[in-house]
N, CA, C and O atoms as a Maestro MAE file, in Angstrom:
{
 s_m_m2io_version
 :::
 2.0.0
}

f_m_ct {
 s_m_title
 :::
 protein
 m_atom[320] {
  # First column is atom index #
  i_m_mmod_type
  r_m_x_coord
  r_m_y_coord
  r_m_z_coord
  i_m_residue_number
  s_m_chain_name
  s_m_pdb_residue_name
  s_m_pdb_atom_name
  i_m_atomic_number
  :::
  1 25 220.085 134.540 233.976 1 A "MET " " N  " 7
  2 3 220.493 135.735 233.285 1 A "MET " " CA " 6
  3 2 220.561 135.401 231.801 1 A "MET " " C  " 6
  4 15 220.976 134.312 231.403 1 A "MET " " O  " 8
  5 25 220.151 136.350 231.014 2 A "LYS " " N  " 7
  6 3 220.128 136.172 229.565 2 A "LYS " " CA " 6
  7 2 220.629 137.449 228.908 2 A "LYS " " C  " 6
  8 15 220.197 138.547 229.259 2 A "LYS " " O  " 8
  9 25 221.522 137.304 227.974 3 A "VAL " " N  " 7
  10 3 221.997 138.456 227.208 3 A "VAL " " CA " 6
  11 2 220.958 138.736 226.130 3 A "VAL " " C  " 6
  12 15 220.576 137.835 225.383 3 A "VAL " " O  " 8
  13 25 220.501 139.979 226.048 4 A "PRO " " N  " 7
  14 3 219.431 140.289 225.090 4 A "PRO " " CA " 6
  15 2 219.910 140.269 223.642 4 A "PRO " " C  " 6
  16 15 221.073 140.543 223.345 4 A "PRO " " O  " 8
  17 25 218.989 139.941 222.761 5 A "ALA " " N  " 7
  18 3 219.250 140.057 221.324 5 A "ALA " " CA " 6
  19 2 219.037 141.514 220.931 5 A "ALA " " C  " 6
  20 15 218.473 142.288 221.704 5 A "ALA " " O  " 8
  21 25 219.479 141.892 219.748 6 A "ARG " " N  " 7
  22 3 219.327 143.279 219.302 6 A "ARG " " CA " 6
  23 2 217.852 143.696 219.227 6 A "ARG " " C  " 6
  24 15 217.538 144.877 219.373 6 A "ARG " " O  " 8
  25 25 216.973 142.762 219.008 7 A "THR " " N  " 7
  26 3 215.558 143.085 218.881 7 A "THR " " CA " 6
  27 2 214.823 143.116 220.221 7 A "THR " " C  " 6
  28 15 213.689 143.591 220.285 7 A "THR " " O  " 8
  29 25 215.449 142.616 221.300 8 A "ASP " " N  " 7
  30 3 214.815 142.605 222.619 8 A "ASP " " CA " 6
  31 2 214.763 144.011 223.197 8 A "ASP " " C  " 6
  32 15 215.664 144.819 222.975 8 A "ASP " " O  " 8
  33 25 213.699 144.294 223.940 9 A "ARG " " N  " 7
  34 3 213.529 145.586 224.598 9 A "ARG " " CA " 6
  35 2 213.186 145.365 226.052 9 A "ARG " " C  " 6
  36 15 212.427 144.454 226.386 9 A "ARG " " O  " 8
  37 25 213.748 146.204 226.932 10 A "ALA " " N  " 7
  38 3 213.512 146.066 228.370 10 A "ALA " " CA " 6
  39 2 212.051 146.294 228.723 10 A "ALA " " C  " 6
  40 15 211.559 145.748 229.710 10 A "ALA " " O  " 8
  41 25 211.363 147.085 227.937 11 A "CYS " " N  " 7
  42 3 209.956 147.363 228.233 11 A "CYS " " CA " 6
  43 2 209.038 146.198 227.872 11 A "CYS " " C  " 6
  44 15 207.859 146.214 228.224 11 A "CYS " " O  " 8
  45 25 209.560 145.189 227.177 12 A "PHE " " N  " 7
  46 3 208.799 143.984 226.830 12 A "PHE " " CA " 6
  47 2 209.582 142.747 227.257 12 A "PHE " " C  " 6
  48 15 210.127 142.040 226.409 12 A "PHE " " O  " 8
  49 25 209.647 142.473 228.573 13 A "PRO " " N  " 7
  50 3 210.443 141.329 229.036 13 A "PRO " " CA " 6
  51 2 209.837 139.996 228.599 13 A "PRO " " C  " 6
  52 15 208.616 139.860 228.529 13 A "PRO " " O  " 8
  53 25 210.698 139.008 228.303 14 A "PRO " " N  " 7
  54 3 210.184 137.679 227.987 14 A "PRO " " CA " 6
  55 2 209.476 137.098 229.211 14 A "PRO " " C  " 6
  56 15 209.815 137.454 230.340 14 A "PRO " " O  " 8
  57 25 208.506 136.218 229.010 15 A "PRO " " N  " 7
  58 3 207.814 135.604 230.153 15 A "PRO " " CA " 6
  59 2 208.803 134.952 231.124 15 A "PRO " " C  " 6
  60 15 209.697 134.215 230.709 15 A "PRO " " O  " 8
  61 25 208.634 135.229 232.407 16 A "GLY " " N  " 7
  62 3 209.491 134.645 233.428 16 A "GLY " " CA " 6
  63 2 210.784 135.409 233.691 16 A "GLY " " C  " 6
  64 15 211.593 134.978 234.512 16 A "GLY " " O  " 8
  65 25 210.994 136.539 233.007 17 A "TYR " " N  " 7
  66 3 212.216 137.327 233.178 17 A "TYR " " CA " 6
  67 2 211.896 138.704 233.736 17 A "TYR " " C  " 6
  68 15 210.797 139.222 233.541 17 A "TYR " " O  " 8
  69 25 212.855 139.288 234.427 18 A "VAL " " N  " 7
  70 3 212.793 140.672 234.868 18 A "VAL " " CA " 6
  71 2 213.902 141.394 234.123 18 A "VAL " " C  " 6
  72 15 215.040 140.926 234.090 18 A "VAL " " O  " 8
  73 25 213.578 142.521 233.530 19 A "THR " " N  " 7
  74 3 214.592 143.242 232.765 19 A "THR " " CA " 6
  75 2 215.126 144.426 233.551 19 A "THR " " C  " 6
  76 15 214.389 145.075 234.293 19 A "THR " " O  " 8
  77 25 216.395 144.701 233.386 20 A "VAL " " N  " 7
  78 3 217.025 145.879 233.982 20 A "VAL " " CA " 6
  79 2 217.946 146.497 232.941 20 A "VAL " " C  " 6
  80 15 218.436 145.827 232.032 20 A "VAL " " O  " 8
  81 25 218.161 147.768 233.101 21 A "TYR " " N  " 7
  82 3 219.071 148.472 232.207 21 A "TYR " " CA " 6
  83 2 220.478 148.448 232.797 21 A "TYR " " C  " 6
  84 15 220.660 148.346 234.010 21 A "TYR " " O  " 8
  85 25 221.457 148.543 231.922 22 A "GLU " " N  " 7
  86 3 222.860 148.554 232.351 22 A "GLU " " CA " 6
  87 2 223.122 149.684 233.333 22 A "GLU " " C  " 6
  88 15 223.876 149.513 234.291 22 A "GLU " " O  " 8
  89 25 222.500 150.844 233.101 23 A "PHE " " N  " 7
  90 3 222.747 151.982 233.992 23 A "PHE " " CA " 6
  91 2 222.301 151.690 235.419 23 A "PHE " " C  " 6
  92 15 222.866 152.235 236.367 23 A "PHE " " O  " 8
  93 25 221.285 150.831 235.583 24 A "SER " " N  " 7
  94 3 220.853 150.471 236.934 24 A "SER " " CA " 6
  95 2 221.957 149.718 237.666 24 A "SER " " C  " 6
  96 15 222.173 149.930 238.859 24 A "SER " " O  " 8
  97 25 222.648 148.849 236.958 25 A "LEU " " N  " 7
  98 3 223.765 148.115 237.559 25 A "LEU " " CA " 6
  99 2 224.912 149.067 237.874 25 A "LEU " " C  " 6
  100 15 225.573 148.933 238.904 25 A "LEU " " O  " 8
  101 25 225.144 150.016 236.995 26 A "ARG " " N  " 7
  102 3 226.202 151.012 237.241 26 A "ARG " " CA " 6
  103 2 225.851 151.907 238.426 26 A "ARG " " C  " 6
  104 15 226.741 152.424 239.102 26 A "ARG " " O  " 8
  105 25 224.544 152.091 238.680 27 A "ALA " " N  " 7
  106 3 224.095 152.942 239.781 27 A "ALA " " CA " 6
  107 2 224.135 152.231 241.126 27 A "ALA " " C  " 6
  108 15 223.887 152.851 242.160 27 A "ALA " " O  " 8
  109 25 224.444 150.936 241.127 28 A "GLY " " N  " 7
  110 3 224.576 150.226 242.396 28 A "GLY " " CA " 6
  111 2 223.591 149.106 242.616 28 A "GLY " " C  " 6
  112 15 223.630 148.459 243.662 28 A "GLY " " O  " 8
  113 25 222.700 148.849 241.660 29 A "LEU " " N  " 7
  114 3 221.744 147.761 241.810 29 A "LEU " " CA " 6
  115 2 222.475 146.430 241.810 29 A "LEU " " C  " 6
  116 15 223.302 146.172 240.936 29 A "LEU " " O  " 8
  117 25 222.176 145.593 242.776 30 A "ARG " " N  " 7
  118 3 222.763 144.255 242.878 30 A "ARG " " CA " 6
  119 2 221.656 143.257 243.135 30 A "ARG " " C  " 6
  120 15 220.570 143.615 243.591 30 A "ARG " " O  " 8
  121 25 221.940 142.007 242.841 31 A "PHE " " N  " 7
  122 3 220.950 140.948 243.052 31 A "PHE " " CA " 6
  123 2 221.483 139.945 244.039 31 A "PHE " " C  " 6
  124 15 222.679 139.656 244.001 31 A "PHE " " O  " 8
  125 25 220.676 139.397 244.917 32 A "PRO " " N  " 7
  126 3 219.251 139.694 245.030 32 A "PRO " " CA " 6
  127 2 219.049 141.127 245.504 32 A "PRO " " C  " 6
  128 15 219.853 141.668 246.263 32 A "PRO " " O  " 8
  129 25 217.971 141.719 245.046 33 A "SER " " N  " 7
  130 3 217.675 143.117 245.386 33 A "SER " " CA " 6
  131 2 217.410 143.269 246.879 33 A "SER " " C  " 6
  132 15 216.912 142.354 247.534 33 A "SER " " O  " 8
  133 25 217.749 144.430 247.396 34 A "SER " " N  " 7
  134 3 217.525 144.687 248.817 34 A "SER " " CA " 6
  135 2 216.025 144.772 249.092 34 A "SER " " C  " 6
  136 15 215.242 145.159 248.224 34 A "SER " " O  " 8
  137 25 215.645 144.411 250.294 35 A "SER " " N  " 7
  138 3 214.234 144.473 250.674 35 A "SER " " CA " 6
  139 2 213.726 145.912 250.643 35 A "SER " " C  " 6
  140 15 212.559 146.150 250.333 35 A "SER " " O  " 8
  141 25 214.594 146.873 250.963 36 A "GLU " " N  " 7
  142 3 214.195 148.276 250.932 36 A "GLU " " CA " 6
  143 2 213.820 148.709 249.514 36 A "GLU " " C  " 6
  144 15 212.845 149.436 249.320 36 A "GLU " " O  " 8
  145 25 214.596 148.261 248.525 37 A "LEU " " N  " 7
  146 3 214.310 148.612 247.138 37 A "LEU " " CA " 6
  147 2 212.991 147.989 246.690 37 A "LEU " " C  " 6
  148 15 212.177 148.653 246.047 37 A "LEU " " O  " 8
  149 25 212.778 146.731 247.023 38 A "ILE " " N  " 7
  150 3 211.529 146.059 246.661 38 A "ILE " " CA " 6
  151 2 210.345 146.767 247.316 38 A "ILE " " C  " 6
  152 15 209.315 146.972 246.674 38 A "ILE " " O  " 8
  153 25 210.483 147.141 248.592 39 A "ASP " " N  " 7
  154 3 209.411 147.858 249.292 39 A "ASP " " CA " 6
  155 2 209.115 149.198 248.619 39 A "ASP " " C  " 6
  156 15 207.953 149.560 248.436 39 A "ASP " " O  " 8
  157 25 210.165 149.932 248.251 40 A "LEU " " N  " 7
  158 3 209.985 151.230 247.610 40 A "LEU " " CA " 6
  159 2 209.268 151.082 246.266 40 A "LEU " " C  " 6
  160 15 208.361 151.856 245.960 40 A "LEU " " O  " 8
  161 25 209.664 150.105 245.477 41 A "LEU " " N  " 7
  162 3 209.009 149.871 244.191 41 A "LEU " " CA " 6
  163 2 207.538 149.521 244.387 41 A "LEU " " C  " 6
  164 15 206.678 149.987 243.641 41 A "LEU " " O  " 8
  165 25 207.255 148.700 245.394 42 A "THR " " N  " 7
  166 3 205.882 148.293 245.679 42 A "THR " " CA " 6
  167 2 205.043 149.489 246.117 42 A "THR " " C  " 6
  168 15 203.927 149.678 245.633 42 A "THR " " O  " 8
  169 25 205.575 150.291 247.026 43 A "ILE " " N  " 7
  170 3 204.853 151.465 247.521 43 A "ILE " " CA " 6
  171 2 204.577 152.451 246.386 43 A "ILE " " C  " 6
  172 15 203.479 152.999 246.292 43 A "ILE " " O  " 8
  173 25 205.559 152.672 245.535 44 A "CYS " " N  " 7
  174 3 205.411 153.640 244.444 44 A "CYS " " CA " 6
  175 2 204.632 153.068 243.254 44 A "CYS " " C  " 6
  176 15 204.174 153.815 242.390 44 A "CYS " " O  " 8
  177 25 204.488 151.750 243.219 45 A "GLY " " N  " 7
  178 3 203.763 151.121 242.118 45 A "GLY " " CA " 6
  179 2 204.478 151.226 240.790 45 A "GLY " " C  " 6
  180 15 203.843 151.389 239.748 45 A "GLY " " O  " 8
  181 25 205.809 151.134 240.823 46 A "VAL " " N  " 7
  182 3 206.599 151.223 239.594 46 A "VAL " " CA " 6
  183 2 207.449 149.970 239.418 46 A "VAL " " C  " 6
  184 15 207.674 149.207 240.358 46 A "VAL " " O  " 8
  185 25 207.911 149.783 238.190 47 A "TYR " " N  " 7
  186 3 208.809 148.675 237.884 47 A "TYR " " CA " 6
  187 2 210.247 149.154 237.975 47 A "TYR " " C  " 6
  188 15 210.527 150.348 237.862 47 A "TYR " " O  " 8
  189 25 211.138 148.225 238.176 48 A "LEU " " N  " 7
  190 3 212.553 148.536 238.288 48 A "LEU " " CA " 6
  191 2 213.062 149.265 237.052 48 A "LEU " " C  " 6
  192 15 213.865 150.192 237.165 48 A "LEU " " O  " 8
  193 25 212.607 148.860 235.886 49 A "SER " " N  " 7
  194 3 213.091 149.469 234.642 49 A "SER " " CA " 6
  195 2 212.578 150.897 234.444 49 A "SER " " C  " 6
  196 15 213.041 151.592 233.539 49 A "SER " " O  " 8
  197 25 211.631 151.347 235.270 50 A "GLN " " N  " 7
  198 3 211.116 152.712 235.154 50 A "GLN " " CA " 6
  199 2 211.968 153.735 235.894 50 A "GLN " " C  " 6
  200 15 211.782 154.937 235.705 50 A "GLN " " O  " 8
  201 25 212.894 153.283 236.728 51 A "PHE " " N  " 7
  202 3 213.777 154.205 237.443 51 A "PHE " " CA " 6
  203 2 214.860 154.701 236.496 51 A "PHE " " C  " 6
  204 15 215.467 153.910 235.773 51 A "PHE " " O  " 8
  205 25 215.101 155.997 236.496 52 A "SER " " N  " 7
  206 3 216.197 156.552 235.705 52 A "SER " " CA " 6
  207 2 217.520 156.287 236.432 52 A "SER " " C  " 6
  208 15 217.532 155.853 237.583 52 A "SER " " O  " 8
  209 25 218.612 156.551 235.752 53 A "TYR " " N  " 7
  210 3 219.935 156.370 236.354 53 A "TYR " " CA " 6
  211 2 220.070 157.217 237.615 53 A "TYR " " C  " 6
  212 15 220.559 156.741 238.640 53 A "TYR " " O  " 8
  213 25 219.641 158.458 237.535 54 A "ILE " " N  " 7
  214 3 219.768 159.363 238.682 54 A "ILE " " CA " 6
  215 2 218.914 158.873 239.849 54 A "ILE " " C  " 6
  216 15 219.372 158.851 240.992 54 A "ILE " " O  " 8
  217 25 217.676 158.482 239.561 55 A "ALA " " N  " 7
  218 3 216.796 157.988 240.628 55 A "ALA " " CA " 6
  219 2 217.379 156.733 241.276 55 A "ALA " " C  " 6
  220 15 217.360 156.601 242.500 55 A "ALA " " O  " 8
  221 25 217.895 155.811 240.461 56 A "MET " " N  " 7
  222 3 218.482 154.581 241.001 56 A "MET " " CA " 6
  223 2 219.708 154.911 241.851 56 A "MET " " C  " 6
  224 15 219.901 154.316 242.911 56 A "MET " " O  " 8
  225 25 220.534 155.849 241.399 57 A "SER " " N  " 7
  226 3 221.718 156.247 242.168 57 A "SER " " CA " 6
  227 2 221.331 156.826 243.524 57 A "SER " " C  " 6
  228 15 221.949 156.514 244.542 57 A "SER " " O  " 8
  229 25 220.308 157.669 243.530 58 A "ILE " " N  " 7
  230 3 219.864 158.290 244.783 58 A "ILE " " CA " 6
  231 2 219.300 157.246 245.738 58 A "ILE " " C  " 6
  232 15 219.653 157.225 246.917 58 A "ILE " " O  " 8
  233 25 218.428 156.385 245.234 59 A "VAL " " N  " 7
  234 3 217.807 155.360 246.085 59 A "VAL " " CA " 6
  235 2 218.864 154.420 246.653 59 A "VAL " " C  " 6
  236 15 218.862 154.143 247.852 59 A "VAL " " O  " 8
  237 25 219.763 153.929 245.809 60 A "MET " " N  " 7
  238 3 220.786 153.006 246.299 60 A "MET " " CA " 6
  239 2 221.710 153.712 247.282 60 A "MET " " C  " 6
  240 15 222.144 153.107 248.263 60 A "MET " " O  " 8
  241 25 222.017 154.983 247.034 61 A "GLY " " N  " 7
  242 3 222.843 155.750 247.966 61 A "GLY " " CA " 6
  243 2 222.168 155.918 249.318 61 A "GLY " " C  " 6
  244 15 222.816 155.806 250.359 61 A "GLY " " O  " 8
  245 25 220.859 156.190 249.303 62 A "LEU " " N  " 7
  246 3 220.123 156.322 250.560 62 A "LEU " " CA " 6
  247 2 220.061 154.996 251.316 62 A "LEU " " C  " 6
  248 15 220.198 154.973 252.539 62 A "LEU " " O  " 8
  249 25 219.858 153.909 250.606 63 A "ILE " " N  " 7
  250 3 219.817 152.592 251.248 63 A "ILE " " CA " 6
  251 2 221.151 152.309 251.930 63 A "ILE " " C  " 6
  252 15 221.185 151.863 253.077 63 A "ILE " " O  " 8
  253 25 222.246 152.568 251.223 64 A "VAL " " N  " 7
  254 3 223.577 152.332 251.791 64 A "VAL " " CA " 6
  255 2 223.829 153.250 252.981 64 A "VAL " " C  " 6
  256 15 224.365 152.809 253.997 64 A "VAL " " O  " 8
  257 25 223.451 154.520 252.868 65 A "LEU " " N  " 7
  258 3 223.629 155.475 253.968 65 A "LEU " " CA " 6
  259 2 222.865 155.021 255.210 65 A "LEU " " C  " 6
  260 15 223.408 155.016 256.314 65 A "LEU " " O  " 8
  261 25 221.612 154.643 255.024 66 A "PHE " " N  " 7
  262 3 220.810 154.192 256.166 66 A "PHE " " CA " 6
  263 2 221.401 152.932 256.789 66 A "PHE " " C  " 6
  264 15 221.489 152.821 258.012 66 A "PHE " " O  " 8
  265 25 221.809 151.972 255.936 67 A "ARG " " N  " 7
  266 3 222.404 150.738 256.470 67 A "ARG " " CA " 6
  267 2 223.681 151.030 257.239 67 A "ARG " " C  " 6
  268 15 223.947 150.417 258.272 67 A "ARG " " O  " 8
  269 25 224.473 151.975 256.726 68 A "ASP " " N  " 7
  270 3 225.720 152.342 257.391 68 A "ASP " " CA " 6
  271 2 225.460 152.902 258.786 68 A "ASP " " C  " 6
  272 15 226.282 152.749 259.689 68 A "ASP " " O  " 8
  273 25 224.319 153.547 258.951 69 A "ARG " " N  " 7
  274 3 223.940 154.125 260.247 69 A "ARG " " CA " 6
  275 2 223.135 153.150 261.112 69 A "ARG " " C  " 6
  276 15 222.697 153.499 262.208 69 A "ARG " " O  " 8
  277 25 222.945 151.913 260.603 70 A "GLY " " N  " 7
  278 3 222.206 150.909 261.351 70 A "GLY " " CA " 6
  279 2 220.701 151.085 261.291 70 A "GLY " " C  " 6
  280 15 219.982 150.598 262.164 70 A "GLY " " O  " 8
  281 25 220.215 151.784 260.261 71 A "LEU " " N  " 7
  282 3 218.786 152.056 260.111 71 A "LEU " " CA " 6
  283 2 218.247 151.374 258.858 71 A "LEU " " C  " 6
  284 15 219.014 150.890 258.026 71 A "LEU " " O  " 8
  285 25 216.938 151.341 258.732 72 A "VAL " " N  " 7
  286 3 216.284 150.806 257.546 72 A "VAL " " CA " 6
  287 2 215.547 151.947 256.871 72 A "VAL " " C  " 6
  288 15 214.799 152.675 257.524 72 A "VAL " " O  " 8
  289 25 215.751 152.114 255.558 73 A "LEU " " N  " 7
  290 3 215.134 153.217 254.820 73 A "LEU " " CA " 6
  291 2 213.615 153.123 254.852 73 A "LEU " " C  " 6
  292 15 212.938 154.115 255.123 73 A "LEU " " O  " 8
  293 25 213.083 151.959 254.580 74 A "LEU " " N  " 7
  294 3 211.632 151.748 254.574 74 A "LEU " " CA " 6
  295 2 211.304 150.493 255.354 74 A "LEU " " C  " 6
  296 15 212.011 149.488 255.277 74 A "LEU " " O  " 8
  297 25 210.251 150.566 256.082 75 A "LYS " " N  " 7
  298 3 209.776 149.376 256.769 75 A "LYS " " CA " 6
  299 2 208.277 149.316 256.544 75 A "LYS " " C  " 6
  300 15 207.524 150.080 257.147 75 A "LYS " " O  " 8
  301 25 207.842 148.412 255.678 76 A "VAL " " N  " 7
  302 3 206.429 148.278 255.358 76 A "VAL " " CA " 6
  303 2 205.762 147.430 256.419 76 A "VAL " " C  " 6
  304 15 206.224 146.338 256.750 76 A "VAL " " O  " 8
  305 25 204.662 147.953 256.948 77 A "ARG " " N  " 7
  306 3 203.904 147.222 257.966 77 A "ARG " " CA " 6
  307 2 202.654 146.646 257.345 77 A "ARG " " C  " 6
  308 15 202.069 147.257 256.452 77 A "ARG " " O  " 8
  309 25 202.233 145.471 257.804 78 A "ASN " " N  " 7
  310 3 201.001 144.867 257.326 78 A "ASN " " CA " 6
  311 2 199.831 145.758 257.709 78 A "ASN " " C  " 6
  312 15 199.772 146.300 258.813 78 A "ASN " " O  " 8
  313 25 198.901 145.897 256.771 79 A "GLY " " N  " 7
  314 3 197.697 146.661 257.046 79 A "GLY " " CA " 6
  315 2 197.831 148.155 256.832 79 A "GLY " " C  " 6
  316 15 196.893 148.892 257.133 79 A "GLY " " O  " 8
  317 25 198.973 148.641 256.317 80 A "CYS " " N  " 7
  318 3 199.133 150.076 256.083 80 A "CYS " " CA " 6
  319 2 198.886 150.419 254.634 80 A "CYS " " C  " 6
  320 15 198.976 151.586 254.252 80 A "CYS " " O  " 8
  :::
 }
 m_bond[319] {
  # First column is bond index #
  i_m_from
  i_m_to
  i_m_order
  :::
  1 1 2 1
  2 2 3 1
  3 3 4 2
  4 3 5 1
  5 5 6 1
  6 6 7 1
  7 7 8 2
  8 7 9 1
  9 9 10 1
  10 10 11 1
  11 11 12 2
  12 11 13 1
  13 13 14 1
  14 14 15 1
  15 15 16 2
  16 15 17 1
  17 17 18 1
  18 18 19 1
  19 19 20 2
  20 19 21 1
  21 21 22 1
  22 22 23 1
  23 23 24 2
  24 23 25 1
  25 25 26 1
  26 26 27 1
  27 27 28 2
  28 27 29 1
  29 29 30 1
  30 30 31 1
  31 31 32 2
  32 31 33 1
  33 33 34 1
  34 34 35 1
  35 35 36 2
  36 35 37 1
  37 37 38 1
  38 38 39 1
  39 39 40 2
  40 39 41 1
  41 41 42 1
  42 42 43 1
  43 43 44 2
  44 43 45 1
  45 45 46 1
  46 46 47 1
  47 47 48 2
  48 47 49 1
  49 49 50 1
  50 50 51 1
  51 51 52 2
  52 51 53 1
  53 53 54 1
  54 54 55 1
  55 55 56 2
  56 55 57 1
  57 57 58 1
  58 58 59 1
  59 59 60 2
  60 59 61 1
  61 61 62 1
  62 62 63 1
  63 63 64 2
  64 63 65 1
  65 65 66 1
  66 66 67 1
  67 67 68 2
  68 67 69 1
  69 69 70 1
  70 70 71 1
  71 71 72 2
  72 71 73 1
  73 73 74 1
  74 74 75 1
  75 75 76 2
  76 75 77 1
  77 77 78 1
  78 78 79 1
  79 79 80 2
  80 79 81 1
  81 81 82 1
  82 82 83 1
  83 83 84 2
  84 83 85 1
  85 85 86 1
  86 86 87 1
  87 87 88 2
  88 87 89 1
  89 89 90 1
  90 90 91 1
  91 91 92 2
  92 91 93 1
  93 93 94 1
  94 94 95 1
  95 95 96 2
  96 95 97 1
  97 97 98 1
  98 98 99 1
  99 99 100 2
  100 99 101 1
  101 101 102 1
  102 102 103 1
  103 103 104 2
  104 103 105 1
  105 105 106 1
  106 106 107 1
  107 107 108 2
  108 107 109 1
  109 109 110 1
  110 110 111 1
  111 111 112 2
  112 111 113 1
  113 113 114 1
  114 114 115 1
  115 115 116 2
  116 115 117 1
  117 117 118 1
  118 118 119 1
  119 119 120 2
  120 119 121 1
  121 121 122 1
  122 122 123 1
  123 123 124 2
  124 123 125 1
  125 125 126 1
  126 126 127 1
  127 127 128 2
  128 127 129 1
  129 129 130 1
  130 130 131 1
  131 131 132 2
  132 131 133 1
  133 133 134 1
  134 134 135 1
  135 135 136 2
  136 135 137 1
  137 137 138 1
  138 138 139 1
  139 139 140 2
  140 139 141 1
  141 141 142 1
  142 142 143 1
  143 143 144 2
  144 143 145 1
  145 145 146 1
  146 146 147 1
  147 147 148 2
  148 147 149 1
  149 149 150 1
  150 150 151 1
  151 151 152 2
  152 151 153 1
  153 153 154 1
  154 154 155 1
  155 155 156 2
  156 155 157 1
  157 157 158 1
  158 158 159 1
  159 159 160 2
  160 159 161 1
  161 161 162 1
  162 162 163 1
  163 163 164 2
  164 163 165 1
  165 165 166 1
  166 166 167 1
  167 167 168 2
  168 167 169 1
  169 169 170 1
  170 170 171 1
  171 171 172 2
  172 171 173 1
  173 173 174 1
  174 174 175 1
  175 175 176 2
  176 175 177 1
  177 177 178 1
  178 178 179 1
  179 179 180 2
  180 179 181 1
  181 181 182 1
  182 182 183 1
  183 183 184 2
  184 183 185 1
  185 185 186 1
  186 186 187 1
  187 187 188 2
  188 187 189 1
  189 189 190 1
  190 190 191 1
  191 191 192 2
  192 191 193 1
  193 193 194 1
  194 194 195 1
  195 195 196 2
  196 195 197 1
  197 197 198 1
  198 198 199 1
  199 199 200 2
  200 199 201 1
  201 201 202 1
  202 202 203 1
  203 203 204 2
  204 203 205 1
  205 205 206 1
  206 206 207 1
  207 207 208 2
  208 207 209 1
  209 209 210 1
  210 210 211 1
  211 211 212 2
  212 211 213 1
  213 213 214 1
  214 214 215 1
  215 215 216 2
  216 215 217 1
  217 217 218 1
  218 218 219 1
  219 219 220 2
  220 219 221 1
  221 221 222 1
  222 222 223 1
  223 223 224 2
  224 223 225 1
  225 225 226 1
  226 226 227 1
  227 227 228 2
  228 227 229 1
  229 229 230 1
  230 230 231 1
  231 231 232 2
  232 231 233 1
  233 233 234 1
  234 234 235 1
  235 235 236 2
  236 235 237 1
  237 237 238 1
  238 238 239 1
  239 239 240 2
  240 239 241 1
  241 241 242 1
  242 242 243 1
  243 243 244 2
  244 243 245 1
  245 245 246 1
  246 246 247 1
  247 247 248 2
  248 247 249 1
  249 249 250 1
  250 250 251 1
  251 251 252 2
  252 251 253 1
  253 253 254 1
  254 254 255 1
  255 255 256 2
  256 255 257 1
  257 257 258 1
  258 258 259 1
  259 259 260 2
  260 259 261 1
  261 261 262 1
  262 262 263 1
  263 263 264 2
  264 263 265 1
  265 265 266 1
  266 266 267 1
  267 267 268 2
  268 267 269 1
  269 269 270 1
  270 270 271 1
  271 271 272 2
  272 271 273 1
  273 273 274 1
  274 274 275 1
  275 275 276 2
  276 275 277 1
  277 277 278 1
  278 278 279 1
  279 279 280 2
  280 279 281 1
  281 281 282 1
  282 282 283 1
  283 283 284 2
  284 283 285 1
  285 285 286 1
  286 286 287 1
  287 287 288 2
  288 287 289 1
  289 289 290 1
  290 290 291 1
  291 291 292 2
  292 291 293 1
  293 293 294 1
  294 294 295 1
  295 295 296 2
  296 295 297 1
  297 297 298 1
  298 298 299 1
  299 299 300 2
  300 299 301 1
  301 301 302 1
  302 302 303 1
  303 303 304 2
  304 303 305 1
  305 305 306 1
  306 306 307 1
  307 307 308 2
  308 307 309 1
  309 309 310 1
  310 310 311 1
  311 311 312 2
  312 311 313 1
  313 313 314 1
  314 314 315 1
  315 315 316 2
  316 315 317 1
  317 317 318 1
  318 318 319 1
  319 319 320 2
  :::
 }
}
């Protein structure tokens, strides 16, 4: 983990780093990231920093809801 300098921007991460916004952490993002979140990002072809606060809140809420019910939000199968 690295605290950014004033000139650092999340859209230009340093080599070897993944950037996240504070609002993502406030929305429920924790590390290591859940497999469901990684699968969703992969399927949608987006980066973590591209999710808005509202989108992150909804996704994390759905993941927690599904887990609470003993289900998995996404299950990626090989070859699909």
